[in-house]
C-alpha positions as CSV (number, residue, x, y, z in Angstrom):
1,M,0.0,0.0,0.0
2,L,2.8,2.4,0.8
3,F,4.4,1.6,-2.6
4,L,1.2,2.6,-4.3
5,V,1.0,5.9,-2.4
6,A,4.6,6.6,-3.3
7,A,4.0,5.7,-7.0
8,L,1.0,8.0,-7.1
9,L,2.9,10.8,-5.4
10,L,5.8,10.5,-7.9
11,M,3.4,10.4,-10.8
12,G,1.8,13.6,-9.6
13,V,5.1,15.3,-9.3
14,V,6.2,14.2,-12.8
15,M,2.8,15.2,-14.4
16,G,3.1,18.6,-12.7
17,S,6.5,19.2,-14.0
18,V,5.6,18.1,-17.5
19,A,2.9,20.8,-17.5
20,H,5.5,23.5,-17.0
21,V,8.1,22.5,-19.6
22,P,8.0,23.1,-23.3
23,L,6.4,20.5,-25.6
24,P,9.6,19.5,-27.3
25,V,11.3,18.7,-24.0
26,S,8.3,16.6,-22.9
27,L,8.4,14.7,-26.2
28,V,12.1,14.0,-26.0
29,A,11.7,12.8,-22.4
30,A,8.8,10.6,-23.5
31,V,10.9,9.1,-26.3
32,V,13.8,8.4,-24.0
33,I,11.6,6.7,-21.4
34,G,9.9,4.7,-24.2
35,I,13.3,3.5,-25.5
36,W,14.4,2.6,-22.0
37,L,11.2,0.6,-21.4
38,A,11.6,-1.2,-24.7
39,V,15.2,-2.1,-24.0
40,F,14.2,-3.3,-20.5
41,A,11.4,-5.5,-22.0
42,V,13.7,-7.0,-24.6
43,R,16.3,-7.8,-21.9
44,E,13.7,-9.4,-19.6
45,R,12.2,-11.5,-22.4
46,H,15.7,-12.6,-23.4
47,A,16.6,-13.5,-19.8
48,R,13.3,-15.3,-19.3
49,R,13.7,-17.3,-22.5
50,R,17.2,-18.3,-21.5
51,L,16.1,-19.3,-18.0
52,T,13.3,-21.5,-19.3
53,S,15.4,-23.2,-21.9
54,T,17.8,-24.6,-19.3
55,N,15.0,-26.3,-17.3
């Protein structure tokens, strides 16, 4: 429950700061975060596939 409250608080801070920066800065940040999440997903899928193939 505490994790959920902290996540919502962080989301509120981030959304508030996005409202005050120019649109190109927000778009660049969104692209960077999207790339980071895509790399993370590919690494997790690769690690999970490697883990299940050894069993």
